C-alpha positions, 0 to 999 in steps of 0.5 A, a space after each residue: 545538134 545531136 553528139 552523133 553528128 559531130 565529126 569524129 576527128 573534132 573529138 581527138 582535138 584539144 579547145 584550142 585546136 578547135 577554137 582555131 578551126 572555129 576562127 578560120 571558118 569565121 574568117 572565110 565565112 566573112 570573106 565568102 561571096 558564094 551563098 552556098 559555101 556560107 551554108 556549109 561553112 556555117 553548118 561546120 561552125 555550128 558543129 564545131 561550137 556544140 562540140 567546143 561546148 561539150 568539151 568546155 562542160 567536161 572540162 569544167 566538171 573535171 576541174 570542179 571535181 578535182 577542187 572539191 577533192 582537194 577541199 575535202 583533202 583540207 578540211 579532213 587534214 584541218 579537222 584531224 589536227 
């Protein structure tokens, strides 16, 4: 799904909050008897999953950049000695 199809209210939530929402939807899907409601909940779950993946990639990229910056600082200090 495209990012533009993701609900805006999920953009402000943390990864933990999104994961909890996804777990709640999974729980309701496991107990759902009405197929139509299951389809709607499954579509919400797919959107949540895509948003979780997007946030995870963003956080992972930020961590990688910070790590590279720290490595560079350490090697610069070491080379300056």
